[in-house]
N, C-alpha and C positions, 0 to 999 in steps of 0.2 A: 396404682399410679405411683410413679417415683417421686419421693419427697413432697407429697401432697400438702404437707404442713406449710410449705412456703408459698403455695398458690391457693388463693381463696376466692370464693364466689359470694358476693354480698350484694343483694339487690339495691342497697343504698350507695354503692360505689360503682361508678361507670355502668349503671343500669344492669348490674349483675355479671358483667364480663369477668373472666378470670384475671386476677391481678396478683402482683407480688404482695404478700402480707405486709401491712404497715405502710403501703404506698398507694398511689393512684396510677401506677404504671402497669398497663395491661400486658398479658403474655403476648398478645398480638403486636403491641408496640415494640417490645424487646426483640421478638423474633424478626420483626420488620427491620429494625436497625441492623441486625446481623445479616439479613438478606440484602440490605443496601451496601454492605461491605464494611460496616463499623466493626472494629476489633473489640474484643472483650475489654481491653484496657481503656479504649476510648469510651465505651459505655460506662465503665466504672468511674472514670474521671469526670464524666458529664452528669452522672446520676449517683452521687455519693451515698444515697440510701441503699443502693444495691450492693450485693456481694456476689462473688463468683458463683457460689452455690445457688443464688437466685436465678442467674442466667442459665445455669444448667437445669434448674427446675423448670424454667420456661420451655426450654428445648424438650425436656422429657414430657412435659404436659402436651406440647404440640405433637410429639411422636405418638404418645398414647392415644390422643384423640384421632389422629390419622389412622392408627392401627385398627381402631374400632369402626372406622368409616366404611360404609358399604357403597360400592360403586357398581353401576350397571352400564356397560358400554352400549352405545347406540350405533346403528348402521349409518354410515355417512351417505 
């Protein structure tokens, strides 16, 4: 996993969801902001605890999780 030191899973923080180290900002939340059209600079301005490398680590984490996902198409 790319830059896994920036993303941590701790059962005591957000019920174990992957979060940016030292924050309570989940990977899901950061990726969601990007999906909603937030720019990197908007995210960094609104969440000063984050760095550019944290945003990239969130995207890499999501990519790696999706890459390992198994899907099975069903007939419609």
